[in-house]
C-alpha positions as CSV (number, residue, x, y, z in Angstrom):
1,M,10.4,9.9,33.7
2,R,9.1,9.3,30.2
3,A,9.5,11.4,27.0
4,K,7.0,13.3,24.8
5,Q,5.2,11.4,22.9
6,A,5.8,11.0,19.5
7,K,3.5,13.2,17.2
8,K,0.9,11.1,14.8
9,R,2.8,11.6,11.4
10,I,0.5,12.6,8.4
11,I,1.0,9.9,5.3
12,E,0.7,12.2,1.9
13,Q,-1.2,10.5,-0.9
14,D,1.4,8.9,-3.6
15,I,2.2,11.4,-6.8
16,K,0.6,9.1,-10.0
17,Y,-2.0,7.7,-8.3
18,H,-3.5,9.8,-5.5
19,S,-3.5,6.7,-3.2
20,L,-3.2,6.6,0.1
21,T,-2.6,2.6,0.1
22,V,-0.3,2.8,-2.8
23,S,1.6,5.7,-0.7
24,K,2.0,2.8,2.7
25,F,3.0,0.5,0.0
26,I,5.7,2.7,-1.2
27,N,7.3,3.2,2.4
28,K,6.8,-0.5,3.3
29,I,9.0,-1.2,0.4
30,M,11.9,1.4,1.2
31,L,15.0,0.9,2.3
32,R,17.6,3.5,3.5
33,G,15.3,6.3,2.8
34,Q,15.4,5.5,-1.0
35,K,12.3,6.6,-1.8
36,E,12.4,7.7,-5.6
37,T,13.5,3.9,-6.2
38,A,11.0,2.4,-4.2
39,R,8.5,4.6,-6.4
40,K,10.3,3.1,-9.4
41,I,9.8,-0.2,-8.6
42,V,6.0,0.2,-7.9
43,Y,5.1,2.3,-10.7
44,R,7.2,0.1,-12.9
45,A,5.3,-3.1,-11.4
46,F,2.0,-1.2,-11.9
47,D,2.8,-0.6,-15.6
48,I,3.5,-4.3,-16.3
49,L,0.2,-5.0,-14.9
50,K,-1.9,-2.5,-17.3
51,N,0.0,-4.1,-20.1
52,K,-0.5,-7.5,-19.3
53,T,-3.8,-7.6,-18.2
54,G,-5.1,-4.0,-19.7
55,K,-7.1,-3.1,-16.6
56,E,-6.6,-0.1,-14.2
57,P,-3.6,-1.2,-11.9
58,L,-5.1,0.4,-9.1
59,E,-8.0,-2.3,-9.1
60,I,-5.9,-4.8,-9.1
61,F,-3.7,-3.7,-6.6
62,E,-7.0,-3.0,-4.3
63,G,-8.4,-6.4,-5.1
64,A,-5.1,-8.1,-4.0
65,L,-5.1,-6.0,-0.7
66,K,-8.5,-7.2,-0.1
67,N,-7.9,-10.9,-0.8
68,T,-4.9,-11.0,1.8
69,M,-7.6,-9.4,4.5
70,P,-8.5,-12.0,7.3
71,L,-12.5,-12.6,6.6
72,D,-14.6,-11.3,9.5
73,D,-16.0,-14.7,11.1
74,K,-19.6,-14.0,11.6
75,R,-20.4,-17.7,12.0
76,G,-20.3,-17.4,16.1
77,S,-17.3,-19.4,16.4
78,K,-16.3,-20.2,19.9
79,R,-13.0,-19.0,21.6
C-alpha cells in the first residue's frame, strides 16, 4: 500500500532581492540545513558582482541562467 503523496511546498521569495530564482539558488547551495550561511555566500557574491561591473547583480544572474538554458531547436531536427 502506498503512503500519502507529499504536499507541494511553497518556496518563498528571498529576503533581499524578492526573487524566486535567487531563493531556489540559495536552496541549492545550502548544505546540512545551513540556509543563513548559503544566503551570506550568495549575497556576498552579488555584492562583488555589483562592485566589479556596476550593474544590477540580479540582471547578471538572470542573464547567466538564460545562457545556460538549452535553446529551442525549431529547425525541424530529426529524432
